[in-house]
MARKOLTOR-771984 format. One record per residue (C-alpha): residue in three letters; x, y, z negated. Coordinates in Angstrom, 2 decimals. Example, Ala and Ser with C-alpha at 12.3 -4.5 7.8 and 13.67 -1.06 7.14 Angstrom:
   code      east     north        up
    ALA     12.30     -4.50     -7.80
    SER     13.67     -1.06     -7.14
//
This chain:
   code      east     north        up
    UNK     33.51    -18.47      4.07
    UNK     30.56    -18.51      1.61
    UNK     27.91    -21.01      1.74
    UNK     25.39    -18.35      1.93
    UNK     27.00    -17.05      5.08
    UNK     26.55    -20.57      6.81
    UNK     23.02    -20.80      6.03
    UNK     21.96    -17.79      7.76
    UNK     24.04    -18.14     10.89
    UNK     22.27    -17.85     13.93
    UNK     18.79    -17.98     12.17
    UNK     15.98    -15.40     12.68
    UNK     14.79    -14.23      9.36
    UNK     10.71    -14.16      8.98
    UNK     10.98    -10.29      8.54
    UNK     12.59    -10.18     12.33
    UNK     16.06     -9.20     11.29
    UNK     18.67     -9.83     14.11
    UNK     21.78    -10.89     12.73
    UNK     25.11    -12.96     13.48
    UNK     24.89    -15.27     16.58
    UNK     21.35    -13.81     17.47
    UNK     22.78    -10.58     18.39
    UNK     22.93    -10.50     22.14
    UNK     24.55     -6.96     22.53
    UNK     27.90     -7.21     24.08
    UNK     29.27     -3.92     22.36
    UNK     28.04     -2.51     19.20
    UNK     29.16      0.29     16.62
    UNK     29.93     -1.11     13.47
    UNK     30.08      0.01      9.87
    UNK     30.66     -1.65      6.32
    UNK     30.67      0.00      3.32
    UNK     31.08      3.48      4.35
    UNK     33.93      2.25      6.83
    UNK     33.42      2.88     10.63
    UNK     34.88      0.55     13.04
    UNK     33.68      2.34     16.13
    UNK     32.64      0.50     19.18
    UNK     33.93     -2.90     19.13
    UNK     32.57     -6.30     20.94
    UNK     29.87     -8.45     19.28
    UNK     32.78    -11.31     19.04
    UNK     35.24     -8.96     17.40
    UNK     32.38     -7.57     14.71
    UNK     31.52    -11.30     14.34
    UNK     34.98    -11.94     13.44
    UNK     35.63     -9.09     10.91
    UNK     32.18    -10.16      9.26
    UNK     33.46    -13.73      9.24
    UNK     36.69    -13.02      7.40
    UNK     34.85    -10.93      4.76
    UNK     32.34    -13.65      4.18
    UNK     29.61    -11.28      5.33
    UNK     26.84    -11.13      7.80
    UNK     26.44     -8.74     10.97
    UNK     23.21     -7.28     10.67
    UNK     21.67     -5.40     13.73
    UNK     20.45     -2.19     12.25
    UNK     19.21      0.08     15.32
    UNK     18.85     -2.22     18.35
    UNK     17.42      0.72     20.30
    UNK     20.70      3.07     19.69
    UNK     23.12      3.34     22.37
    UNK     25.29      1.32     21.82
    UNK     23.40     -0.77     19.07
    UNK     24.32     -0.04     15.44
    UNK     25.43     -3.32     13.27
    UNK     26.40     -3.33      9.77
    UNK     28.57     -5.58      8.11
    UNK     26.85     -6.53      4.67
    UNK     25.82     -9.42      2.45
    UNK     22.11     -9.70      3.87
    UNK     20.81    -12.01      0.93
    UNK     22.04     -9.14     -1.69
    UNK     20.59     -6.57      0.76
    UNK     17.02     -8.26      0.75
    UNK     17.03     -9.03     -3.06
    UNK     17.85     -5.29     -3.49
    UNK     14.82     -4.04     -1.09
    UNK     12.73     -6.76     -2.97
    UNK     13.54     -5.27     -6.33
    UNK     12.79     -1.71     -5.11
    UNK      9.59     -2.62     -4.16
    UNK      8.61     -4.44     -7.13
    UNK      9.87     -1.52     -8.96
    UNK      7.60      1.05     -7.04
    UNK      4.60     -1.26     -7.28
    UNK      5.23     -1.45    -11.21
    UNK      5.22      2.67    -11.42
    UNK      1.91      2.84     -9.31
    UNK     -1.20      3.72    -11.29
    UNK     -4.10      1.02    -10.26
    UNK     -7.32      3.00    -10.17
    UNK    -10.22      1.26    -12.09
    UNK    -13.45      1.92    -10.12
    UNK    -16.80      1.14    -12.05
    UNK    -20.02      0.98    -10.41
    UNK    -23.31      2.14    -11.96
    UNK    -26.53      1.18     -9.92
    UNK    -29.69      2.67     -9.98
    UNK    -33.08      2.39     -7.84
    UNK    -35.29      5.14     -6.36
    UNK    -38.04      4.36     -8.45
    UNK    -36.00      4.58    -11.79
    UNK    -37.51      5.80    -14.97
    UNK    -35.98      8.62    -16.96
    UNK    -34.89      6.73    -20.15
    UNK    -33.24      3.94    -17.66
    UNK    -31.27      7.32    -15.96
    UNK    -30.25      8.14    -19.49
    UNK    -29.16      4.93    -20.50
    UNK    -27.07      4.39    -17.26
    UNK    -25.43      7.89    -17.24
    UNK    -24.32      7.46    -20.58
    UNK    -22.30      4.39    -19.34
    UNK    -21.07      6.61    -16.32
    UNK    -19.86      9.22    -19.07
    UNK    -18.13      6.63    -20.99
    UNK    -16.10      5.33    -17.79
    UNK    -15.10      8.81    -16.81
    UNK    -13.87      9.63    -20.47
    UNK    -11.88      6.14    -20.12
    UNK    -10.20      7.79    -17.02
    UNK    -11.90      5.35    -14.87
    UNK    -13.54      6.46    -11.31
    UNK    -16.94      5.72    -11.05
    UNK    -19.25      4.91     -7.86
    UNK    -23.19      5.84     -8.58
    UNK    -25.10      3.67     -6.12
    UNK    -29.05      3.70     -5.69
    UNK    -30.04      0.43     -3.65
    UNK    -32.66      1.05     -1.00
    UNK    -35.53     -1.94     -0.96
    UNK    -37.56     -2.59      1.88
    UNK    -39.48      0.68      3.06
    UNK    -37.51      2.90      1.03
    UNK    -35.09      2.47      3.93
    UNK    -37.12      4.67      5.85
    UNK    -36.59      7.73      3.25
    UNK    -33.13      7.55      2.13
    UNK    -33.69     11.35      0.78
    UNK    -35.26      9.51     -2.32
    UNK    -31.83      7.94     -3.04
    UNK    -30.24     10.91     -2.31
    UNK    -32.57     13.09     -4.87
    UNK    -31.95     10.41     -7.42
    UNK    -28.14     10.87     -7.32
    UNK    -28.54     14.67     -7.13
    UNK    -30.66     14.37    -10.45
    UNK    -27.67     12.21    -12.04
    UNK    -24.87     14.85    -10.69
    UNK    -25.61     17.74    -13.68
    UNK    -25.46     15.11    -16.15
    UNK    -21.78     13.75    -15.62
    UNK    -20.56     17.21    -14.06
    UNK    -18.62     18.16    -17.29
    UNK    -16.57     15.01    -17.56
    UNK    -16.39     14.36    -13.76
    UNK    -15.15     15.88    -10.37
    UNK    -17.41     15.05     -7.38
    UNK    -14.88     13.28     -4.68
    UNK    -17.75     12.34     -2.38
    UNK    -21.52     13.65     -2.35
    UNK    -24.41     11.49     -2.18
    UNK    -23.99      9.92      1.42
    UNK    -25.69      6.78      3.01
    UNK    -23.76      3.74      3.62
    UNK    -25.95      0.67      4.83
    UNK    -28.71     -0.09      2.16
    UNK    -26.93      2.07     -0.35
    UNK    -26.83      5.92     -1.17
    UNK    -23.20      6.32     -2.56
    UNK    -21.81      9.20     -4.95
    UNK    -18.27      8.84     -5.79
    UNK    -17.12     10.67     -9.19
    UNK    -13.57     10.85    -10.77
    UNK    -12.58     11.92    -14.23
    UNK    -11.53     15.41    -14.81
    UNK     -7.62     16.10    -15.04
//
């Protein structure tokens, strides 16, 4: 019997995998490496698993009868983690840059900030254009929407409008993604 097998004996994993002595069902449909054992008693299944130095892991507890698999649980868990890491590695991380404006912004300031937004979009980054509403400006959010609607034509040749100008609390936001 392997040392690894004894360490798992009767213990419930953090991921709630029911295995070995924790399996309460009397009868199980047991499989191992494509080999079908059919419906056998839990004790018989445990004995087969022990003889092979492997774990008896409950796969489908709600099935009638429940399905259990004889496997090396540690190796199985390692394979799952490896797959998860691989998927995460292949995921593309989206970089979102934020460019802030105010309601009373001057034209030359708009041009300067739009230049940055265009740079970000050309680098493949997503851009969130935001207008912060100060004090009394909250009463007229249309002013913020107007500013963003003035900015949109300046970036539409390099970006795609993902979300039009809309209010979120004290901010008017517009979300622009780079063109494919």
